[in-house]
C-alpha positions as CSV (number, residue, x, y, z in Angstrom):
1,M,-23.7,185.9,58.0
2,A,-22.9,189.0,56.5
3,A,-19.4,189.8,53.9
4,G,-19.0,192.4,56.5
5,V,-18.5,190.4,59.5
6,A,-17.1,187.3,58.3
7,L,-14.0,189.1,56.4
8,P,-12.9,190.4,59.7
9,L,-13.4,187.4,61.6
10,A,-11.5,185.4,58.7
11,L,-8.7,187.2,59.7
12,L,-8.8,186.8,63.1
13,V,-8.9,183.3,62.8
14,L,-5.9,183.3,60.4
15,A,-3.9,185.3,63.0
16,L,-4.4,182.7,66.1
17,V,-4.0,179.4,64.1
18,W,-0.7,181.0,62.7
19,G,0.5,182.2,65.8
20,G,-2.0,182.4,68.7
21,P,-1.4,181.2,72.0
22,L,-2.8,177.4,71.5
23,L,0.2,176.5,68.8
24,V,2.5,177.7,71.9
25,L,0.8,175.4,74.3
26,L,1.1,172.6,71.7
27,E,4.4,173.7,70.4
28,R,5.4,171.7,67.2
29,S,3.4,169.0,67.7
30,F,1.3,166.9,65.2
31,T,-2.0,167.9,67.6
32,G,-0.5,171.8,66.9
33,H,-0.1,171.2,63.4
34,M,-3.6,169.3,62.8
35,V,-5.0,173.0,64.6
36,M,-3.9,174.8,62.2
37,H,-4.1,173.0,59.2
38,M,-7.9,172.9,60.6
39,G,-8.5,176.7,61.5
40,V,-7.5,177.8,57.7
41,V,-9.3,175.0,55.7
42,A,-12.4,174.7,57.4
43,V,-12.8,178.3,59.1
44,A,-11.3,181.0,57.6
45,A,-11.5,179.9,54.4
46,P,-15.4,179.4,54.1
47,L,-15.3,182.6,56.1
48,L,-13.4,184.5,53.2
49,A,-15.8,182.5,50.9
50,I,-18.6,183.9,52.4
51,A,-17.1,187.8,52.4
52,L,-16.3,187.5,49.1
53,G,-18.2,185.0,47.0
54,G,-21.1,187.3,44.7
55,G,-19.2,190.5,44.9
56,R,-16.4,191.8,42.6
57,W,-13.8,189.8,43.8
58,D,-15.6,186.3,43.1
59,P,-13.6,184.5,40.3
60,A,-17.0,183.4,39.0
61,R,-17.9,186.9,38.1
62,R,-14.0,188.0,37.0
63,F,-14.0,184.8,34.7
64,P,-17.3,183.9,34.2
65,R,-16.4,181.9,31.0
66,L,-13.9,180.0,32.5
67,L,-15.3,179.5,36.0
68,G,-19.5,180.1,34.9
69,P,-22.0,177.9,37.0
70,N,-21.1,174.2,36.1
71,L,-20.6,171.1,38.0
72,W,-17.3,170.8,36.7
73,W,-15.3,173.6,38.5
74,P,-16.5,172.8,42.3
75,V,-15.4,169.1,41.8
76,A,-11.9,169.9,40.1
77,A,-11.5,172.0,42.9
78,S,-12.2,169.2,45.4
79,G,-9.5,167.8,43.3
80,L,-6.9,169.8,43.3
81,E,-7.4,170.7,47.1
82,F,-7.2,166.9,47.3
83,V,-3.9,166.8,45.7
84,T,-2.5,169.6,48.0
85,I,-3.9,168.6,51.1
86,W,-2.6,164.2,50.7
87,G,0.8,165.8,49.1
88,W,1.6,168.1,51.6
89,H,0.4,164.9,54.7
90,M,3.3,162.5,52.9
91,P,6.3,162.2,55.1
92,G,8.7,163.6,53.0
93,P,6.9,167.2,52.0
94,H,5.7,167.3,55.5
95,H,9.2,167.2,57.5
96,A,10.3,169.6,55.0
97,A,7.6,172.3,56.0
98,R,8.1,171.5,59.5
99,E,12.2,172.3,59.1
100,S,12.2,175.4,57.1
101,S,9.9,178.4,57.2
102,G,10.1,179.1,53.9
103,V,8.7,175.4,53.0
104,M,6.5,176.3,56.0
105,A,4.7,179.3,54.1
106,L,4.7,177.8,51.1
107,E,2.3,174.7,52.4
108,Q,0.2,177.1,54.7
109,G,-0.1,179.7,51.8
110,S,-1.6,176.3,49.5
111,F,-3.7,174.9,52.2
112,L,-5.3,178.6,52.0
113,A,-5.5,179.1,48.0
114,V,-7.2,175.6,47.3
115,S,-9.9,175.6,50.2
116,L,-10.5,179.0,49.4
117,L,-11.2,178.0,46.1
118,V,-13.0,174.8,47.0
119,W,-15.4,177.4,48.9
120,L,-15.6,179.9,46.9
121,S,-16.6,177.7,43.7
122,C,-19.5,176.2,46.1
123,L,-20.6,179.1,47.8
124,G,-19.8,182.1,46.0
125,A,-23.1,183.2,43.4
126,G,-25.0,186.0,41.9
127,E,-28.3,185.7,41.5
128,A,-28.4,184.6,37.9
129,D,-26.3,181.5,38.6
130,R,-27.7,181.0,42.7
131,R,-29.2,177.5,41.7
132,P,-26.6,175.7,39.3
133,R,-23.7,176.5,41.5
134,Q,-25.7,175.1,44.7
135,A,-26.1,172.3,43.5
136,A,-22.6,172.0,42.0
137,G,-21.4,172.9,45.3
138,V,-23.1,170.3,46.9
139,V,-21.0,167.7,45.1
140,G,-17.5,169.5,45.5
141,L,-18.2,169.9,49.1
142,L,-19.6,166.6,49.7
143,L,-16.2,164.8,47.8
144,T,-13.7,167.3,50.1
145,S,-15.4,165.8,53.1
146,M,-14.9,162.0,52.0
147,H,-10.9,162.6,51.1
148,M,-10.7,164.6,54.2
149,T,-12.6,161.9,56.5
150,L,-10.6,159.2,54.5
151,L,-6.8,161.1,55.1
152,G,-7.7,161.7,59.3
153,A,-8.8,158.6,59.9
154,L,-5.6,157.0,57.9
155,I,-3.6,159.1,60.1
156,A,-5.3,158.5,63.6
157,L,-5.3,154.4,63.1
158,A,-1.8,154.5,61.9
159,P,0.1,151.6,63.9
160,R,3.1,153.5,64.0
161,P,4.6,157.6,63.9
162,L,4.4,158.7,60.4
163,Y,6.3,162.1,61.0
164,A,8.8,162.9,63.4
165,H,6.8,165.4,65.5
166,A,7.8,166.2,69.7
167,A,4.6,165.1,71.1
168,C,2.6,167.8,73.4
169,L,0.6,167.3,76.6
170,G,2.8,164.6,78.0
171,L,1.5,162.2,75.0
172,T,3.5,159.8,73.1
173,P,4.4,160.7,69.4
174,L,1.9,157.8,68.3
175,E,-1.5,159.5,70.9
176,D,-0.3,163.1,69.4
177,Q,-0.6,161.7,66.1
178,S,-3.2,159.7,66.4
179,I,-5.3,163.2,68.3
180,G,-4.2,165.0,65.1
181,G,-5.9,163.0,62.6
182,V,-9.0,162.8,64.8
183,V,-9.0,166.7,64.6
184,M,-8.7,166.3,60.9
185,L,-11.4,164.1,60.6
186,L,-13.7,165.8,62.8
187,V,-13.5,169.4,62.0
188,G,-12.0,169.0,58.5
189,G,-14.3,166.5,57.1
190,G,-17.1,167.4,59.4
191,A,-17.0,171.1,58.2
192,Y,-17.1,170.4,54.3
193,L,-19.8,167.9,55.0
194,A,-22.2,170.1,57.4
195,G,-21.5,173.0,54.3
196,G,-22.9,170.3,51.3
197,L,-25.9,169.5,53.8
198,W,-26.4,173.3,54.1
199,L,-26.1,174.0,50.5
200,A,-28.5,170.9,49.6
201,A,-31.1,172.0,52.2
202,R,-31.3,175.3,50.9
203,L,-31.7,174.4,47.2
204,L,-34.7,172.0,48.5
205,R,-36.1,175.2,50.0
206,D,-35.6,177.5,47.2
207,P,-38.9,177.7,45.8
208,E,-37.4,178.0,42.2
209,A,-37.1,174.0,43.1
210,A,-40.7,173.6,42.9
211,P,-42.3,172.6,39.5
212,P,-45.4,174.4,38.5
213,N,-48.8,172.5,39.6
214,P,-49.8,170.6,36.9
215,A,-53.5,170.1,36.0
216,P,-56.0,167.6,36.9
217,P,-56.4,164.6,35.2
218,G,-58.6,164.9,32.3
219,T,-59.2,169.0,32.4
220,S,-57.0,171.4,30.2
221,P,-55.3,174.5,31.9
222,Q,-57.9,177.4,32.3
223,E,-57.3,180.3,29.7
224,P,-56.7,183.7,31.4
225,A,-60.1,186.3,31.8
226,R,-60.5,188.3,28.7
């Protein structure tokens, strides 16, 4: 996808999830919160990474010594997203974000920042560092998929409501919470898994990955013609 298309799409997604008609329908339910959350981290953030990655605003280009092509930046970014996502879904911080517009803005801003860092660390790359960033990106995206899937499963399978949300669409609070957990599991875990598998397939297809053909046994490489 071209960067010129990805940026307006990302901004449109953010506008819809932060104030679109779907959230009006879902009101303040946990499912509505999770739709907003997944729209930010699993849709808008990768689109923004596509728009910025490899360009002048790619952090790896602006800070090459700190964020160069190595394994640790995507893994560290995944760890930071783990702390942020799981932290905000603890009952205390989660309830605070539902009660205060300022805390809500902080929550959503941190979701966007850490998810964009993950996607940029994995997708953003110039030609010189393409292959190392792709290999490290596979690790970072798959790790993020694992912890996003685990959190979604824990929320979906919880035997009692964990959050003080009003249910939507005639559901009970527990049913609404379970649907929200499934949304996180499928959309969040699925998006990061798909990104990791796409990067892995791209890495395997890259002609630079193929080693040179060895000479047959018992023969020596031919000398170039004079």
